[in-house]
Structures are given as structure tokens and as C-alpha cells.
DSSP file (Angstrom, degrees, kcal/mol; ACC not computed):
  #  RESIDUE AA STRUCTURE BP1 BP2  ACC     N-H-->O    O-->H-N    N-H-->O    O-->H-N    TCO  KAPPA ALPHA  PHI   PSI    X-CA   Y-CA   Z-CA
    1    1 A M     >        0   0    0      0, 0.0     4,-2.2     0, 0.0     5,-0.2   0.000 360.0 360.0 360.0 -38.1   32.4   30.1 -100.1
    2    2 A S  H  >  +     0   0    0      1,-0.2     4,-2.3     2,-0.2     5,-0.2   0.856 360.0  54.2 -66.1 -32.5   28.8   29.0 -100.4
    3    3 A F  H  > S+     0   0    0      2,-0.2     4,-2.7     1,-0.2    -1,-0.2   0.909 107.9  50.1 -64.9 -40.2   29.9   25.3 -100.2
    4    4 A L  H  > S+     0   0    0      2,-0.2     4,-2.5     1,-0.2    -2,-0.2   0.913 110.9  48.6 -63.7 -42.6   31.8   26.1  -97.0
    5    5 A L  H  X S+     0   0    0     -4,-2.2     4,-2.3     2,-0.2    -1,-0.2   0.904 112.4  48.8 -63.8 -40.4   28.7   27.8  -95.5
    6    6 A F  H  X S+     0   0    0     -4,-2.3     4,-2.7     2,-0.2    -2,-0.2   0.912 111.5  49.7 -64.2 -42.0   26.6   24.8  -96.5
    7    7 A A  H  X S+     0   0    0     -4,-2.7     4,-2.4     2,-0.2    -2,-0.2   0.897 111.7  47.9 -64.5 -40.7   29.1   22.4  -95.0
    8    8 A V  H  X S+     0   0    0     -4,-2.5     4,-2.1     2,-0.2    -1,-0.2   0.906 113.1  48.2 -66.7 -41.2   29.2   24.3  -91.7
    9    9 A A  H  X S+     0   0    0     -4,-2.3     4,-2.2     2,-0.2    -2,-0.2   0.908 112.0  49.4 -65.5 -41.0   25.4   24.5  -91.6
   10   10 A A  H  X S+     0   0    0     -4,-2.7     4,-2.2     1,-0.2    -2,-0.2   0.900 110.3  51.0 -64.7 -40.3   25.1   20.7  -92.3
   11   11 A L  H  X S+     0   0    0     -4,-2.4     4,-2.3     1,-0.2    -1,-0.2   0.899 109.9  50.2 -61.9 -40.2   27.7   20.0  -89.6
   12   12 A H  H  X S+     0   0    0     -4,-2.1     4,-2.4     2,-0.2    -2,-0.2   0.893 109.0  50.5 -68.1 -38.3   25.7   22.0  -87.1
   13   13 A V  H  X S+     0   0    0     -4,-2.2     4,-2.4     2,-0.2    -1,-0.2   0.905 110.2  51.3 -64.4 -40.0   22.4   20.2  -88.0
   14   14 A L  H  X S+     0   0    0     -4,-2.2     4,-2.5     2,-0.2    -2,-0.2   0.913 109.3  50.4 -60.7 -43.0   24.3   16.9  -87.5
   15   15 A I  H  X S+     0   0    0     -4,-2.3     4,-2.5     2,-0.2    -2,-0.2   0.908 109.8  50.2 -62.9 -42.4   25.5   18.2  -84.1
   16   16 A L  H  X S+     0   0    0     -4,-2.4     4,-2.1     2,-0.2    -1,-0.2   0.911 110.7  49.3 -63.3 -41.7   21.9   19.1  -83.1
   17   17 A L  H  X S+     0   0    0     -4,-2.4     4,-2.3     1,-0.2    -2,-0.2   0.921 111.3  49.5 -62.6 -43.0   20.6   15.7  -84.2
   18   18 A L  H  X S+     0   0    0     -4,-2.5     4,-3.0     1,-0.2    -2,-0.2   0.901 109.1  52.7 -62.0 -40.5   23.3   14.0  -82.1
   19   19 A L  H  X S+     0   0    0     -4,-2.5     4,-2.2     2,-0.2    -1,-0.2   0.892 108.7  49.7 -64.3 -39.0   22.5   16.2  -79.1
   20   20 A F  H  X S+     0   0    0     -4,-2.1     4,-2.2     2,-0.2     5,-0.3   0.928 113.8  45.6 -63.1 -44.1   18.8   15.2  -79.3
   21   21 A V  H  X S+     0   0    0     -4,-2.3     4,-2.5     1,-0.2    -2,-0.2   0.933 113.4  49.7 -64.2 -45.7   19.8   11.5  -79.5
   22   22 A I  H  < S+     0   0    0     -4,-3.0    -1,-0.2     1,-0.2    -2,-0.2   0.905 115.7  42.7 -59.5 -42.9   22.2   11.8  -76.7
   23   23 A T  H  < S+     0   0    0     -4,-2.2    -1,-0.2    -5,-0.2    16,-0.2   0.853 127.2  25.4 -75.7 -35.2   19.8   13.6  -74.4
   24   24 A L  H  < S+     0   0    0     -4,-2.2    -2,-0.2    -5,-0.2    -3,-0.2   0.697  96.3  93.9-107.6 -21.3   16.7   11.5  -75.1
   25   25 A D  S  < S-     0   0    0     -4,-2.5     2,-0.4    -5,-0.3    14,-0.4  -0.339  71.9-115.9 -81.8 155.7   17.7    8.0  -76.2
   26   26 A K  S    S+     0   0    0      1,-0.2    12,-0.2    12,-0.1   106,-0.1  -0.701  80.7  80.9 -81.1 136.4   18.1    4.9  -74.1
   27   27 A G        +     0   0    0     10,-0.7   106,-1.4    -2,-0.4   107,-0.7   0.618  37.6 117.6 138.6  27.6   21.6    3.6  -74.1
   28   28 A W  S    S+     0   0    0      9,-2.2   103,-1.8     1,-0.3     2,-0.4   0.853  94.2  17.2 -80.2 -36.7   24.0    5.4  -71.7
   29   29 A W  E    S-AB  37 130A   0      8,-1.9     8,-3.2   101,-0.3     2,-0.5  -0.992  75.0-162.5-137.2 127.2   24.6    2.2  -69.7
   30   30 A V  E     -AB  36 129A   0     99,-3.2    99,-2.3    -2,-0.4     6,-0.2  -0.938   3.0-158.2-117.3 129.5   23.8   -1.3  -71.1
   31   31 A L    >   -     0   0    0      4,-3.1     3,-1.1    -2,-0.5     4,-0.2  -0.670  31.3-110.5-100.3 158.9   23.5   -4.4  -68.9
   32   32 A P  T 3  S+     0   0    0      0, 0.0    -1,-0.1     0, 0.0    96,-0.1   0.761 112.1  64.1 -61.7 -25.6   23.9   -8.0  -70.2
   33   33 A D  T 3  S-     0   0    0      1,-0.1    12,-0.2     2,-0.1     3,-0.1  -0.014 124.1 -95.7 -92.0  33.0   20.2   -8.8  -69.7
   34   34 A A  S <  S+     0   0    0     -3,-1.1    11,-0.5     1,-0.3     2,-0.4   0.629  80.6 142.2  66.5  17.2   19.1   -6.2  -72.4
   35   35 A E  E     - C   0  44A   0     -4,-0.2    -4,-3.1     9,-0.2     2,-0.4  -0.744  32.1-164.4 -87.3 136.3   18.4   -3.6  -69.7
   36   36 A K  E     -AC  30  43A   0      7,-2.2     7,-2.3    -2,-0.4     2,-0.4  -0.967   7.2-156.4-124.5 138.2   19.4    0.0  -70.7
   37   37 A L  E     +AC  29  42A   0     -8,-3.2    -9,-2.2    -2,-0.4    -8,-1.9  -0.909  15.6 173.6-109.6 138.5   19.9    3.0  -68.6
   38   38 A N        -     0   0    0      3,-1.8   -12,-0.1    -2,-0.4   -14,-0.1  -0.583  49.8 -86.6-124.2-165.6   19.6    6.5  -69.8
   39   39 A L  S    S+     0   0    0    -14,-0.4    28,-0.1   -16,-0.2     3,-0.1   0.683 121.8  28.2 -77.6 -16.6   19.6    9.9  -68.2
   40   40 A W  S    S+     0   0    0      1,-0.3    17,-1.6   -16,-0.1     2,-0.3   0.780 121.0  22.8-115.3 -40.3   15.9    9.9  -67.4
   41   41 A Y  E     - D   0  56A   0     15,-0.2    -3,-1.8     2,-0.0     2,-0.7  -0.957  58.4-131.8-137.7 150.9   14.6    6.3  -67.0
   42   42 A D  E     -CD  37  55A   0     13,-3.4    13,-2.0    -2,-0.3     2,-0.4  -0.916  39.1-167.4 -97.6 111.6   15.8    2.8  -66.2
   43   43 A C  E     -CD  36  54A   0     -7,-2.3    -7,-2.2    -2,-0.7     2,-0.4  -0.861  16.4-171.6-115.1 138.2   14.3    0.7  -68.9
   44   44 A V  E     -CD  35  53A   0      9,-2.5     9,-3.1    -2,-0.4     2,-0.6  -0.984  24.1-129.0-123.6 133.9   14.0   -3.1  -69.2
   45   45 A F  E     - D   0  52A   0    -11,-0.5     2,-0.7    -2,-0.4     7,-0.2  -0.740  18.6-147.2 -85.6 123.7   12.8   -4.9  -72.4
   46   46 A Q  E  >> - D   0  51A   0      5,-3.3     4,-1.4    -2,-0.6     5,-1.2  -0.814   8.4-165.7 -92.8 113.5   10.0   -7.4  -71.6
   47   47 A N  T  45S+     0   0    0     -2,-0.7    -1,-0.2     1,-0.2     5,-0.0   0.838  85.8  58.7 -66.9 -32.4   10.2  -10.3  -73.9
   48   48 A S  T  45S+     0   0    0      1,-0.2    -1,-0.2     3,-0.1    -2,-0.0   0.886 121.4  23.8 -67.3 -37.9    6.7  -11.5  -73.0
   49   49 A T  T  45S-     0   0    0      2,-0.2    -1,-0.2    -3,-0.1    -2,-0.2   0.487  98.7-130.1-104.2  -4.6    5.0   -8.3  -74.1
   50   50 A Q  T  <5S+     0   0    0     -4,-1.4     2,-0.3     1,-0.2    -3,-0.2   0.903  71.5 106.6  54.5  45.3    7.6   -7.1  -76.6
   51   51 A S  E   <S-D   46   0A   0     -5,-1.2    -5,-3.3    -7,-0.1     2,-0.4  -0.931  73.5-100.9-144.8 167.5    7.7   -3.7  -74.9
   52   52 A W  E     -D   45   0A   0     -2,-0.3     2,-0.6    -7,-0.2    -7,-0.2  -0.770  22.9-156.8 -93.5 135.6    9.9   -1.5  -72.7
   53   53 A L  E     -D   44   0A   0     -9,-3.1    -9,-2.5    -2,-0.4     2,-0.4  -0.966  20.8-171.5-110.5 117.3    9.1   -1.2  -69.0
   54   54 A C  E     -D   43   0A   0     -2,-0.6     2,-0.3   -11,-0.2   -11,-0.2  -0.878  14.2-177.5-119.4 142.8   10.6    2.0  -67.6
   55   55 A A  E     -D   42   0A   0    -13,-2.0   -13,-3.4    -2,-0.4    -2,-0.0  -0.944  41.2 -88.1-130.9 154.3   11.0    3.4  -64.1
   56   56 A S  E     -D   41   0A   0     -2,-0.3   -15,-0.2   -15,-0.2     2,-0.1  -0.323  44.2-117.4 -64.4 141.0   12.5    6.8  -63.0
   57   57 A V        -     0   0    0    -17,-1.6    -1,-0.1     1,-0.1   -18,-0.0  -0.461  40.5 -87.5 -76.7 150.2   16.2    6.8  -62.4
   58   58 A A        -     0   0    0     -2,-0.1     2,-1.6     1,-0.1    -1,-0.1  -0.230  41.3-115.1 -56.8 146.6   17.5    7.6  -58.9
   59   59 A N        +     0   0    0     -3,-0.1    -1,-0.1     4,-0.1     3,-0.0  -0.605  48.4 165.0 -90.4  79.7   17.9   11.3  -58.3
   60   60 A S     >  -     0   0    0     -2,-1.6     4,-2.0     1,-0.1     5,-0.2  -0.731  43.8-127.2 -93.0 146.3   21.6   11.6  -57.8
   61   61 A P  H  > S+     0   0    0      0, 0.0     4,-2.1     0, 0.0     5,-0.1   0.862 109.6  55.2 -60.5 -35.5   23.2   15.1  -57.9
   62   62 A G  H  > S+     0   0    0      1,-0.2     4,-2.1     2,-0.2     5,-0.1   0.901 108.0  47.8 -64.2 -40.6   25.8   13.9  -60.5
   63   63 A L  H  > S+     0   0    0      2,-0.2     4,-2.5     1,-0.2    -1,-0.2   0.862 109.7  53.2 -69.3 -35.4   23.0   12.7  -62.8
   64   64 A H  H  X S+     0   0    0     -4,-2.0     4,-2.6     2,-0.2    -1,-0.2   0.895 108.8  50.6 -63.4 -38.9   21.2   16.0  -62.4
   65   65 A A  H  X S+     0   0    0     -4,-2.1     4,-2.7     2,-0.2    -2,-0.2   0.913 109.9  49.0 -65.8 -42.3   24.4   17.8  -63.4
   66   66 A V  H  X S+     0   0    0     -4,-2.1     4,-2.5     2,-0.2     5,-0.2   0.932 112.0  49.3 -62.7 -44.9   24.8   15.6  -66.5
   67   67 A R  H  X S+     0   0    0     -4,-2.5     4,-2.6     1,-0.2     5,-0.2   0.938 112.7  47.5 -58.4 -47.3   21.2   16.3  -67.4
   68   68 A G  H  X S+     0   0    0     -4,-2.6     4,-2.5     1,-0.2    -2,-0.2   0.899 111.6  49.9 -62.4 -42.2   21.6   20.0  -66.9
   69   69 A L  H  X S+     0   0    0     -4,-2.7     4,-2.4     2,-0.2    -1,-0.2   0.913 113.2  45.6 -64.1 -42.5   24.8   20.1  -68.9
   70   70 A L  H  X S+     0   0    0     -4,-2.5     4,-2.2     2,-0.2    -2,-0.2   0.892 114.1  47.8 -71.4 -38.1   23.3   18.2  -71.9
   71   71 A L  H  X S+     0   0    0     -4,-2.6     4,-2.4    -5,-0.2    -2,-0.2   0.903 113.0  49.7 -66.4 -39.1   20.1   20.3  -71.9
   72   72 A G  H  X S+     0   0    0     -4,-2.5     4,-2.9    -5,-0.2     5,-0.2   0.904 110.2  50.3 -63.1 -41.0   22.2   23.4  -71.7
   73   73 A A  H  X S+     0   0    0     -4,-2.4     4,-2.6     2,-0.2     5,-0.2   0.898 109.9  50.7 -63.3 -40.0   24.4   22.2  -74.6
   74   74 A L  H  X S+     0   0    0     -4,-2.2     4,-2.0     2,-0.2    -2,-0.2   0.920 113.8  44.2 -64.0 -43.8   21.3   21.5  -76.6
   75   75 A L  H  X S+     0   0    0     -4,-2.4     4,-2.4     2,-0.2    -2,-0.2   0.911 114.8  48.5 -67.7 -42.7   19.9   25.0  -76.0
   76   76 A L  H  X S+     0   0    0     -4,-2.9     4,-2.5     2,-0.2    -2,-0.2   0.916 112.6  48.0 -63.5 -42.7   23.2   26.7  -76.6
   77   77 A S  H  X S+     0   0    0     -4,-2.6     4,-2.0     2,-0.2    -1,-0.2   0.884 111.3  50.2 -67.7 -37.7   23.7   24.8  -79.8
   78   78 A S  H  X S+     0   0    0     -4,-2.0     4,-2.2    -5,-0.2    -1,-0.2   0.919 112.0  48.3 -63.9 -42.9   20.2   25.6  -81.0
   79   79 A G  H  X S+     0   0    0     -4,-2.4     4,-2.7     1,-0.2    -2,-0.2   0.888 108.7  53.7 -63.0 -39.4   20.8   29.3  -80.2
   80   80 A A  H  X S+     0   0    0     -4,-2.5     4,-2.3     2,-0.2    -1,-0.2   0.885 108.7  49.3 -63.2 -38.6   24.1   29.2  -82.0
   81   81 A F  H  X S+     0   0    0     -4,-2.0     4,-2.4     2,-0.2    -2,-0.2   0.909 111.1  49.4 -68.1 -40.9   22.4   27.8  -85.1
   82   82 A G  H  X S+     0   0    0     -4,-2.2     4,-2.4     2,-0.2    -2,-0.2   0.912 112.0  48.5 -62.2 -42.4   19.8   30.5  -85.0
   83   83 A L  H  X S+     0   0    0     -4,-2.7     4,-3.2     2,-0.2     5,-0.2   0.895 109.7  52.9 -63.5 -40.1   22.4   33.2  -84.6
   84   84 A F  H  X S+     0   0    0     -4,-2.3     4,-2.3     2,-0.2    -2,-0.2   0.934 110.5  46.5 -60.8 -46.5   24.3   31.8  -87.5
   85   85 A L  H  X S+     0   0    0     -4,-2.4     4,-2.0     2,-0.2     5,-0.3   0.904 114.3  48.2 -64.2 -40.0   21.3   31.9  -89.7
   86   86 A W  H  X>S+     0   0    0     -4,-2.4     4,-3.2     1,-0.2     5,-1.4   0.944 113.4  46.6 -63.7 -47.1   20.5   35.5  -88.6
   87   87 A Q  H  <5S+     0   0    0     -4,-3.2    -2,-0.2     3,-0.2    -1,-0.2   0.847 112.3  52.2 -63.8 -33.1   24.1   36.6  -89.1
   88   88 A L  H  <5S+     0   0    0     -4,-2.3    -1,-0.2    -5,-0.2    -2,-0.2   0.893 123.9  24.3 -70.1 -39.9   24.1   34.9  -92.5
   89   89 A H  H  <5S+     0   0    0     -4,-2.0    -2,-0.2    -5,-0.2    -3,-0.2   0.833 140.5  12.7 -98.4 -35.6   20.9   36.6  -93.8
   90   90 A A  T  <5S+     0   0    0     -4,-3.2    -3,-0.2    -5,-0.3    -2,-0.1   0.520  96.6 105.0-121.9  -9.5   20.5   39.8  -91.9
   91   91 A G  S   <S-     0   0    0     -5,-1.4    -4,-0.1    -4,-0.2     2,-0.0  -0.225  81.1 -81.8 -74.8 165.5   23.7   40.4  -90.1
   92   92 A P    >   -     0   0    0      0, 0.0     3,-0.7     0, 0.0    64,-0.2  -0.347  47.4-116.3 -67.9 146.1   26.3   43.1  -91.1
   93   93 A R  T 3  S+     0   0    0      1,-0.2    65,-0.2    -3,-0.1    64,-0.2  -0.456  92.0  34.1 -81.9 154.7   28.7   42.1  -93.9
   94   94 A G  T 3  S+     0   0    0     62,-2.4     2,-0.2     1,-0.3    -1,-0.2   0.422  92.9 114.4  84.6  -0.7   32.4   41.9  -93.4
   95   95 A R    <   -     0   0    0     -3,-0.7    61,-2.7    62,-0.1    -1,-0.3  -0.663  66.4-114.9-101.9 156.7   32.1   40.6  -89.8
   96   96 A R  B     -E  155   0B   0     -2,-0.2     2,-1.5    59,-0.2     3,-0.3  -0.447  31.5-108.9 -80.3 161.6   33.0   37.3  -88.4
   97   97 A F     >  +     0   0    0     57,-1.2     4,-2.1    54,-1.0     5,-0.2  -0.388  64.4 146.8 -86.4  57.4   30.4   34.9  -87.0
   98   98 A A  H  >  +     0   0    0     -2,-1.5     4,-2.7     1,-0.2    -1,-0.2   0.853  63.6  54.3 -68.3 -37.0   31.6   35.6  -83.4
   99   99 A A  H  > S+     0   0    0     -3,-0.3     4,-1.0     2,-0.2    -1,-0.2   0.901 110.1  47.7 -66.1 -39.3   28.2   35.3  -81.7
  100  100 A S  H  > S+     0   0    0      2,-0.2     4,-2.2     1,-0.2     3,-0.5   0.918 113.8  47.0 -65.6 -42.6   27.7   31.9  -83.2
  101  101 A A  H  X S+     0   0    0     -4,-2.1     4,-2.3     1,-0.2    -2,-0.2   0.898 107.9  57.2 -64.7 -39.4   31.2   30.8  -82.1
  102  102 A G  H  < S+     0   0    0     -4,-2.7    -1,-0.2     1,-0.2    -2,-0.2   0.713 115.1  36.4 -67.3 -21.0   30.6   32.3  -78.7
  103  103 A T  H  X S+     0   0    0     -4,-1.0     4,-0.9    -3,-0.5    -1,-0.2   0.709 115.3  52.8-101.2 -25.1   27.6   30.1  -78.1
  104  104 A Q  H  X S+     0   0    0     -4,-2.2     4,-2.1     2,-0.2    44,-0.2   0.867 102.8  58.0 -78.3 -35.8   28.7   26.9  -79.9
  105  105 A L  H  X S+     0   0    0     -4,-2.3     4,-2.1     1,-0.2     5,-0.2   0.933 106.9  46.5 -62.2 -46.8   32.0   26.6  -78.0
  106  106 A P  H  > S+     0   0    0      0, 0.0     4,-2.4     0, 0.0    -1,-0.2   0.845 109.2  57.1 -63.7 -29.9   30.4   26.5  -74.6
  107  107 A A  H  X S+     0   0    0     -4,-0.9     4,-1.9     2,-0.2    -2,-0.2   0.928 107.8  46.6 -64.2 -44.0   27.9   23.9  -75.9
  108  108 A G  H  X S+     0   0    0     -4,-2.1     4,-2.1     1,-0.2    -1,-0.2   0.904 112.9  49.4 -63.4 -41.6   30.8   21.6  -77.0
  109  109 A L  H  X S+     0   0    0     -4,-2.1     4,-2.7     1,-0.2     5,-0.2   0.892 108.5  53.7 -64.5 -38.6   32.5   22.1  -73.6
  110  110 A A  H  X S+     0   0    0     -4,-2.4     4,-2.5     1,-0.2    -1,-0.2   0.888 108.1  49.8 -64.2 -39.2   29.2   21.3  -71.8
  111  111 A V  H  X S+     0   0    0     -4,-1.9     4,-2.5     2,-0.2     5,-0.2   0.934 113.1  46.1 -64.6 -45.1   28.8   18.0  -73.7
  112  112 A L  H  X S+     0   0    0     -4,-2.1     4,-2.3     2,-0.2    -2,-0.2   0.909 114.4  47.0 -65.4 -41.7   32.4   17.0  -72.9
  113  113 A V  H  X S+     0   0    0     -4,-2.7     4,-2.6     2,-0.2    -1,-0.2   0.909 112.6  50.7 -65.9 -40.7   32.1   17.9  -69.2
  114  114 A G  H  X S+     0   0    0     -4,-2.5     4,-2.2    -5,-0.2    -2,-0.2   0.914 112.0  46.0 -63.0 -43.4   28.7   16.1  -69.0
  115  115 A A  H  X S+     0   0    0     -4,-2.5     4,-2.0     2,-0.2    -1,-0.2   0.900 114.2  48.9 -66.9 -39.7   30.1   12.9  -70.6
  116  116 A G  H  X S+     0   0    0     -4,-2.3     4,-2.3    -5,-0.2    -2,-0.2   0.894 111.2  49.7 -66.1 -38.9   33.1   13.0  -68.3
  117  117 A L  H  X S+     0   0    0     -4,-2.6     4,-2.2     2,-0.2    -2,-0.2   0.888 108.5  52.9 -66.1 -39.4   31.0   13.6  -65.3
  118  118 A Y  H  X S+     0   0    0     -4,-2.2     4,-0.6     1,-0.2    -1,-0.2   0.903 113.0  44.5 -62.5 -40.4   28.8   10.6  -66.2
  119  119 A A  H  < S+     0   0    0     -4,-2.0     3,-0.4     1,-0.2    -2,-0.2   0.880 117.0  45.1 -70.2 -37.6   31.8    8.4  -66.5
  120  120 A A  H  < S+     0   0    0     -4,-2.3    -2,-0.2     1,-0.2    -1,-0.2   0.762  99.1  68.8 -80.0 -25.5   33.4    9.7  -63.3
  121  121 A Q  H  < S-     0   0    0     -4,-2.2    -1,-0.2     1,-0.2    -2,-0.1   0.778  78.0-173.8 -69.5 -24.5   30.3    9.6  -61.1
  122  122 A G     <  +     0   0    0     -4,-0.6    -1,-0.2    -3,-0.4    -2,-0.1  -0.298  39.1 126.6  65.3-152.6   30.1    5.8  -61.1
  123  123 A G        +     0   0    0      1,-0.3    -1,-0.1     0, 0.0    -2,-0.0   0.591  39.3 141.4  76.3  10.1   27.1    4.2  -59.4
  124  124 A H        -     0   0    0      1,-0.1    -1,-0.3     4,-0.0     3,-0.1  -0.573  63.0 -95.6 -81.9 148.1   26.3    2.2  -62.5
  125  125 A P    >   -     0   0    0      0, 0.0     3,-0.8     0, 0.0    -1,-0.1  -0.345  50.5-103.0 -60.0 143.3   25.0   -1.4  -62.0
  126  126 A P  T 3  S+     0   0    0      0, 0.0     3,-0.1     0, 0.0     0, 0.0  -0.263  97.9  36.7 -69.5 155.6   27.9   -3.9  -62.2
  127  127 A G  T 3  S+     0   0    0      1,-0.3     2,-0.1   -96,-0.1     0, 0.0   0.480  94.3 103.3  87.8   4.2   28.4   -6.1  -65.3
  128  128 A G    <   -     0   0    0     -3,-0.8     2,-0.3   -97,-0.2    -1,-0.3  -0.384  53.6-144.7-107.9-172.9   27.4   -3.5  -67.8
  129  129 A H  E     -B   30   0A   0    -99,-2.3   -99,-3.2    -2,-0.1     2,-0.1  -0.954  34.6 -79.5-147.5 164.0   29.2   -1.2  -70.3
  130  130 A F  E     -B   29   0A   0     -2,-0.3  -101,-0.3  -101,-0.2  -102,-0.1  -0.412  50.7-140.2 -67.3 142.9   28.8    2.2  -71.7
  131  131 A G     >  -     0   0    0   -103,-1.8     4,-1.5   -94,-0.1     3,-0.4  -0.178  30.6 -82.0 -97.0-170.4   26.2    2.4  -74.5
  132  132 A H  H  > S+     0   0    0      1,-0.2     4,-2.7     2,-0.2     5,-0.2   0.799 122.3  59.7 -67.6 -30.4   26.0    4.2  -77.8
  133  133 A C  H  > S+     0   0    0   -106,-1.4     4,-2.0     2,-0.2    -1,-0.2   0.889 104.4  51.0 -65.4 -37.6   24.8    7.5  -76.3
  134  134 A F  H  > S+     0   0    0   -107,-0.7     4,-1.6    -3,-0.4    -1,-0.2   0.912 112.2  46.3 -64.6 -42.4   27.9    7.8  -74.2
  135  135 A V  H  X S+     0   0    0     -4,-1.5     4,-1.2     1,-0.2    -2,-0.2   0.910 111.2  52.0 -66.1 -42.3   30.1    7.2  -77.3
  136  136 A L  H  X S+     0   0    0     -4,-2.7     4,-3.0     1,-0.2    -1,-0.2   0.847 105.4  56.2 -63.8 -33.1   28.0    9.7  -79.3
  137  137 A A  H  X S+     0   0    0     -4,-2.0     4,-2.1     1,-0.2    -1,-0.2   0.918 106.8  48.6 -64.2 -41.9   28.5   12.3  -76.6
  138  138 A W  H  < S+     0   0    0     -4,-1.6    -1,-0.2     1,-0.2    -2,-0.2   0.732 116.0  44.9 -71.2 -20.3   32.3   11.9  -76.9
  139  139 A L  H  X S+     0   0    0     -4,-1.2     4,-1.4     2,-0.1    -2,-0.2   0.848 112.4  50.5 -83.9 -39.8   32.0   12.3  -80.6
  140  140 A C  H  X S+     0   0    0     -4,-3.0     4,-2.6     1,-0.2     5,-0.2   0.854 101.8  61.5 -69.8 -36.8   29.6   15.2  -80.5
  141  141 A G  H  X S+     0   0    0     -4,-2.1     4,-2.2     1,-0.2    -1,-0.2   0.955 107.8  40.7 -58.3 -55.5   31.6   17.3  -78.1
  142  142 A P  H  > S+     0   0    0      0, 0.0     4,-2.7     0, 0.0    -1,-0.2   0.861 113.8  55.1 -63.5 -33.3   34.7   17.7  -80.3
  143  143 A L  H  X S+     0   0    0     -4,-1.4     4,-2.4     2,-0.2    -2,-0.2   0.916 109.0  47.7 -63.3 -41.2   32.5   18.2  -83.4
  144  144 A A  H  X S+     0   0    0     -4,-2.6     4,-2.4     2,-0.2   -36,-0.2   0.892 112.2  49.4 -66.4 -39.3   30.7   21.1  -81.6
  145  145 A L  H  X S+     0   0    0     -4,-2.2     4,-2.4     2,-0.2    -2,-0.2   0.919 111.5  48.8 -64.9 -42.2   34.1   22.6  -80.6
  146  146 A A  H  X S+     0   0    0     -4,-2.7     4,-2.3     1,-0.2    -2,-0.2   0.890 110.9  51.0 -63.8 -38.8   35.3   22.3  -84.2
  147  147 A S  H  X S+     0   0    0     -4,-2.4     4,-2.5     2,-0.2    -2,-0.2   0.914 110.0  49.7 -64.0 -42.6   32.1   23.9  -85.4
  148  148 A G  H  X S+     0   0    0     -4,-2.4     4,-1.8     2,-0.2    -2,-0.2   0.898 111.0  48.7 -63.4 -40.8   32.6   26.8  -82.9
  149  149 A V  H  X S+     0   0    0     -4,-2.4     4,-1.1     2,-0.2    -1,-0.2   0.901 110.7  51.6 -65.3 -39.9   36.2   27.3  -84.0
  150  150 A T  H >X S+     0   0    0     -4,-2.3     4,-1.8     1,-0.2     3,-0.7   0.912 107.5  52.1 -63.5 -42.4   35.1   27.3  -87.7
  151  151 A Y  H 3< S+     0   0    0     -4,-2.5   -54,-1.0     1,-0.2    -1,-0.2   0.884 105.9  56.2 -59.3 -37.5   32.4   29.9  -86.9
  152  152 A G  H 3< S+     0   0    0     -4,-1.8    -1,-0.2     1,-0.2    -2,-0.2   0.772 112.0  41.7 -66.4 -25.2   35.1   32.0  -85.3
  153  153 A H  H << S+     0   0    0     -4,-1.1    -1,-0.2    -3,-0.7    -2,-0.2   0.690  93.6  96.8 -94.9 -21.1   37.2   31.9  -88.5
  154  154 A L     <  -     0   0    0     -4,-1.8   -57,-1.2    -5,-0.1     2,-0.4  -0.389  54.2-166.4 -70.2 145.6   34.3   32.4  -91.0
  155  155 A R  B     -E   96   0B   0    -59,-0.2     2,-0.5    -2,-0.1   -59,-0.2  -0.999  23.0-122.2-135.0 133.9   33.7   36.0  -92.3
  156  156 A K        -     0   0    0    -61,-2.7   -62,-2.4    -2,-0.4   -61,-0.1  -0.630  37.6-122.8 -75.6 124.0   30.7   37.2  -94.2
  157  157 A R              0   0    0     -2,-0.5   -62,-0.1   -64,-0.2   -63,-0.1  -0.261 360.0 360.0 -70.1 153.6   31.8   38.6  -97.5
  158  158 A E              0   0    0    -65,-0.2    -1,-0.1   -64,-0.1   -65,-0.1   0.444 360.0 360.0 -82.0 360.0   31.1   42.1  -98.5
């Protein structure tokens, strides 16, 4: 049982790391000339100075929704991990980790809805493709849902 709890905790830490990368990293949309777009800034790599030159991304309502969903998912998932640790150490015995499951499942749904909204909103510059953050979002969403379902089935032993 302790191995299962360790595996679930490790999976949740992986999900939190993925959520941080998804939310903050450059790489949601990649253009052929090494320009990368993320949720916050439009960045171009300058070969002459070997640095990134970034400008604020246009304020579209769809992009605001994606930002909000991913930040909400990050906060919900962090809260779910805190609840899991509390339930594991101080919570009543014999109960399921329902509070952790109840906050992790909406976090997974928020990531999937945010990634789907980013894909559906369009407005990306032509000639590019989705970057690694977009792929990680589609990987992180099902992992968060699986983690939430696992929390729903786990029971603290007496």
C-alpha cells in the first residue's frame, strides 16, 4: 500500500511540474523562423545577440480563457496535492481521498478544455505548428484525470 501511495504522490508531482511547464514555457505555437508563441508573450530568437526578444501577445478573449483555465488547473492541482498530504497524515482513517479526487478531476478537465480551446480558437500565424507545450497539455490532462480517479478509489487504512 505504501508503494501505491508513493506512486500516486510521484504522479501528482509530475502533473504539477507539467502544469508549470505548460503554463510558463515558450512553445505553444512554433513558426519556421524559430519564433515561438506562448500564452503570455510572442518571442523571437535574435541570432545576433543570442537572446530572446519578447512582446506581449494580443489580448484575445479566447487566449484569456486558456490562460485562466490553465492557471485554475494549476491552483486546483496544487490544492489537491495539499489535501492529499493532509488526508494522508492528519485525516481520519478508513475514508477515501474524496476531497483530493474532487479537486484533481476538475483540474484535469480544465487542462483538456484549455488545450482544446487553444486549438479551436485559431488566429495563429500561418506556416507554423503546435509546439511541445500543446502536446504536454494533451498528455497532462488525462494524467490528471487518472490521478483524480485513483484518489477516488484509494482508502486510508485503519
